[in-house]
C-alpha positions as CSV (number, residue, x, y, z in Angstrom):
1,M,20.4,-21.0,-44.6
2,K,22.5,-22.2,-47.5
3,I,20.6,-24.9,-49.3
4,I,21.6,-26.9,-52.4
5,V,19.1,-28.7,-54.5
6,F,20.0,-31.6,-56.7
7,G,17.4,-32.0,-59.4
8,A,16.4,-28.4,-59.2
9,T,14.4,-28.4,-62.5
10,G,12.2,-31.4,-61.6
11,N,8.7,-31.1,-60.4
12,T,9.8,-31.2,-56.8
13,G,13.1,-29.4,-57.1
14,K,11.7,-26.4,-59.0
15,R,9.2,-25.8,-56.2
16,V,12.0,-26.2,-53.4
17,M,13.8,-23.4,-55.4
18,V,10.9,-21.0,-55.6
19,Q,9.8,-21.5,-51.8
20,G,13.4,-21.5,-50.6
21,I,13.8,-18.0,-52.4
22,T,10.7,-16.7,-51.0
23,M,11.8,-17.8,-47.5
24,G,15.0,-15.9,-47.9
25,H,17.4,-18.9,-48.1
26,E,20.6,-18.8,-50.1
27,M,19.7,-21.3,-52.8
28,T,22.1,-23.3,-55.0
29,A,20.8,-25.3,-58.0
30,F,22.9,-28.3,-59.2
31,V,21.4,-29.0,-62.6
32,R,22.3,-30.4,-66.2
33,N,20.3,-27.7,-67.9
34,S,20.6,-24.1,-66.8
35,E,18.3,-22.7,-69.4
36,K,15.4,-24.8,-68.3
37,L,16.0,-23.5,-64.7
38,Y,16.0,-19.9,-65.7
39,D,12.7,-20.5,-67.7
40,Q,11.2,-22.0,-64.7
41,L,12.3,-19.4,-62.2
42,G,12.0,-16.2,-64.2
43,E,14.6,-13.6,-64.7
44,Q,14.2,-11.9,-61.2
45,S,14.3,-15.1,-59.0
46,A,17.1,-16.6,-61.2
47,Q,19.3,-13.7,-60.3
48,Q,19.1,-14.8,-56.6
49,V,20.4,-18.3,-57.3
50,K,23.7,-19.9,-57.7
51,V,23.6,-22.2,-60.5
52,I,26.0,-25.2,-60.9
53,V,25.8,-27.1,-64.3
54,D,27.5,-30.4,-64.0
55,D,27.1,-34.1,-63.7
56,M,25.6,-35.5,-60.4
57,M,27.6,-38.7,-61.0
58,D,30.8,-36.8,-60.9
59,P,32.2,-37.2,-57.3
60,V,34.5,-34.2,-57.5
61,S,31.8,-31.8,-58.8
62,V,29.3,-32.9,-56.2
63,R,31.8,-32.7,-53.4
64,E,32.8,-29.2,-54.4
65,A,29.2,-28.0,-54.7
66,L,28.4,-29.1,-51.2
67,A,31.2,-26.9,-49.6
68,N,29.8,-24.6,-46.9
69,Q,26.1,-25.8,-47.5
70,D,23.9,-26.0,-44.6
71,A,21.6,-28.5,-46.0
72,A,21.2,-30.5,-49.3
73,I,17.8,-31.6,-50.8
74,I,18.1,-34.6,-53.2
75,A,15.2,-34.4,-55.6
76,A,17.1,-35.9,-58.5
77,G,16.0,-38.8,-60.6
78,H,13.1,-41.4,-60.1
79,A,12.7,-45.0,-59.2
80,G,11.9,-46.0,-62.7
81,Q,15.6,-45.0,-63.7
82,G,16.7,-48.2,-61.9
83,E,20.4,-48.5,-61.1
84,E,21.1,-45.1,-62.3
85,F,18.8,-43.6,-59.7
86,V,20.4,-45.6,-57.0
87,R,23.9,-44.6,-58.1
88,I,23.0,-40.8,-58.2
89,V,21.7,-40.9,-54.6
90,D,24.5,-43.0,-53.4
91,N,27.1,-40.6,-55.0
92,I,25.5,-37.5,-53.5
93,I,25.3,-39.0,-50.0
94,S,29.0,-40.2,-50.2
95,Q,30.1,-36.8,-51.0
96,C,28.0,-35.3,-48.3
97,E,29.9,-37.7,-46.0
98,V,33.3,-36.6,-47.1
99,Q,32.9,-32.8,-47.6
100,P,34.2,-31.5,-44.2
101,S,32.5,-28.1,-44.6
102,F,28.9,-29.6,-45.3
103,S,26.7,-29.5,-42.3
104,G,25.3,-33.1,-42.6
105,R,21.7,-32.2,-43.0
106,V,20.0,-34.0,-45.9
107,W,16.5,-34.6,-47.3
108,V,16.0,-37.6,-49.8
109,M,12.8,-38.1,-51.7
110,G,11.2,-41.5,-51.3
111,G,7.6,-42.7,-51.5
112,A,4.8,-43.8,-49.3
113,G,5.5,-47.4,-50.1
114,L,8.5,-47.1,-47.7
115,L,6.4,-46.5,-44.7
116,N,5.4,-49.0,-42.2
117,I,1.9,-50.3,-42.4
118,P,0.2,-50.0,-39.0
119,Y,-0.4,-53.3,-37.0
120,T,1.9,-55.2,-39.5
121,D,5.5,-55.9,-40.1
122,H,5.3,-54.9,-43.8
123,I,5.9,-51.8,-46.0
124,G,4.1,-51.4,-49.3
125,N,7.0,-51.8,-51.6
126,N,7.6,-55.3,-50.4
127,L,4.0,-56.4,-51.0
128,P,2.7,-58.4,-54.1
129,G,1.5,-56.1,-56.9
130,F,3.7,-53.1,-56.1
131,P,5.8,-52.0,-59.1
132,P,9.3,-53.8,-58.7
133,E,11.2,-50.4,-59.5
134,Y,9.7,-49.0,-56.2
135,K,12.3,-51.1,-54.3
136,N,14.9,-48.8,-55.6
137,H,13.6,-46.5,-52.9
138,N,14.2,-49.3,-50.4
139,R,17.9,-49.4,-51.5
140,N,18.3,-45.6,-51.0
141,F,16.7,-45.9,-47.6
142,E,19.1,-48.8,-46.7
143,R,22.0,-46.5,-47.9
144,L,20.8,-43.7,-45.5
145,Q,20.7,-46.1,-42.6
146,R,24.5,-46.7,-43.1
147,T,25.5,-43.0,-42.9
148,E,26.1,-40.8,-39.9
149,L,24.5,-37.9,-41.7
150,D,21.6,-36.1,-40.3
151,W,19.0,-37.3,-42.9
152,S,15.3,-37.4,-43.4
153,M,13.5,-39.3,-46.1
154,M,10.3,-37.7,-47.5
155,C,7.8,-40.4,-48.4
156,P,4.6,-38.9,-50.0
157,G,1.9,-40.6,-52.0
158,T,1.1,-39.2,-55.5
159,M,2.1,-35.6,-55.7
160,I,-0.2,-33.3,-57.6
161,D,-0.2,-29.5,-58.4
162,S,-3.1,-28.6,-56.0
163,I,-5.9,-30.1,-54.1
164,E,-9.2,-28.6,-53.1
165,L,-9.7,-29.4,-49.4
166,P,-12.6,-28.8,-46.9
167,D,-12.0,-26.1,-44.4
168,S,-11.7,-28.7,-41.6
169,A,-8.8,-30.5,-43.4
170,H,-5.2,-30.2,-42.3
171,L,-1.9,-31.8,-43.1
172,H,-1.2,-34.8,-41.0
173,V,2.5,-35.6,-40.6
174,T,3.8,-38.9,-39.4
175,T,7.2,-40.5,-38.9
176,E,7.9,-44.1,-40.0
177,I,4.2,-45.1,-40.5
178,L,1.5,-44.4,-43.2
179,P,-0.3,-41.2,-42.3
180,V,-3.8,-42.8,-42.9
181,P,-5.6,-44.8,-40.2
182,M,-5.7,-48.5,-40.8
183,P,-8.1,-51.1,-39.1
184,E,-6.3,-53.2,-36.4
185,T,-7.9,-56.3,-38.1
186,I,-5.4,-55.8,-41.0
187,K,-2.9,-57.8,-39.0
188,E,-4.9,-60.9,-39.7
189,S,-4.8,-60.3,-43.4
190,S,-2.6,-62.0,-46.1
191,E,0.0,-60.0,-47.8
192,A,-2.1,-59.9,-51.0
193,E,-5.2,-58.7,-48.9
194,I,-3.1,-55.9,-47.3
195,A,-1.8,-54.9,-50.8
196,G,-5.4,-54.8,-52.1
197,H,-6.5,-52.7,-49.1
198,L,-3.7,-50.2,-49.8
199,F,-4.5,-50.1,-53.5
200,S,-8.1,-49.2,-52.8
201,R,-7.0,-46.2,-50.5
202,F,-4.1,-44.7,-52.5
203,H,-6.2,-41.6,-53.3
204,E,-6.1,-40.8,-49.5
205,L,-2.3,-40.3,-49.9
206,N,-2.5,-37.6,-52.7
207,V,-0.6,-34.5,-51.5
208,A,0.2,-31.2,-53.1
209,Y,3.8,-30.6,-54.2
210,D,3.9,-27.4,-52.3
211,D,3.0,-29.0,-49.0
212,V,5.7,-31.7,-49.5
213,V,8.2,-29.0,-50.1
214,M,7.2,-26.7,-47.3
215,C,7.5,-29.6,-44.8
216,M,11.1,-30.2,-45.9
217,L,12.1,-26.5,-45.8
218,D,10.4,-26.1,-42.4
219,H,12.6,-28.9,-41.0
220,L,16.2,-28.1,-42.1
221,G,17.8,-27.8,-38.7
222,L,20.2,-30.4,-37.3
223,G,18.9,-32.8,-34.8
224,G,15.2,-32.1,-35.4
225,S,12.1,-34.2,-34.9
226,F,12.6,-35.9,-38.3
227,T,16.2,-36.7,-37.9
228,R,17.0,-40.2,-39.3
229,K,13.2,-40.8,-40.0
230,R,10.9,-41.5,-42.9
231,V,8.1,-38.9,-43.1
232,G,4.6,-39.4,-44.4
233,L,1.9,-36.8,-45.3
234,A,-1.8,-36.9,-45.8
235,Y,-4.8,-34.6,-45.4
236,Q,-7.2,-35.4,-42.6
237,S,-10.0,-33.8,-40.8
238,H,-10.2,-35.8,-37.6
239,I,-6.6,-36.5,-36.5
240,A,-4.5,-33.8,-34.9
241,V,-1.2,-33.0,-36.5
242,S,1.6,-35.1,-35.0
């Protein structure tokens, strides 16, 4: 497949590039700094990549870069950038919508605070104590809900380089809801109590960058099981992969 990665030199994007090359995809990197990309990929891998150096806020450049691409992975920016982050995602989504030769398949990075909390009507980002900048992910999610593109939103917890797991552990993948079990009694708790419960269990949502990236790359086809859904990941030993 032909895959374009926005933010290809970031912690997630650079891993998408490496794994995508390994899987035999035709990778395009949309970056601000090509030297950084070449340093990360190494000379041999860099030769296999099409590199576009431009501004992600420029509609024309983004639209042209999307021509004939089968999928786009938006790994650019972070919630702490505020309005800039929201504008970056909105511009890329908007250009995906108007580029006639783009397939329509998009992955966007979010966070676990966007996922529904079982037995409640809440998501973490709206609870007291959650950093207010996390609501920028909410805005990106709302933007996706307004498009007819075939999108998925990856919503991991804290991503880290690697995790040592017991042999019995496996990656548990959910759609829409948090990927860790919750007690049904949580529905009787106040918002502050629910937030406190989540804070005490954040470590259960730690996930390796490579597993996040592989999940996205394994689900790039149109009309798949993750179409127009939020996706959560966690490691568990007693729950079968969904």
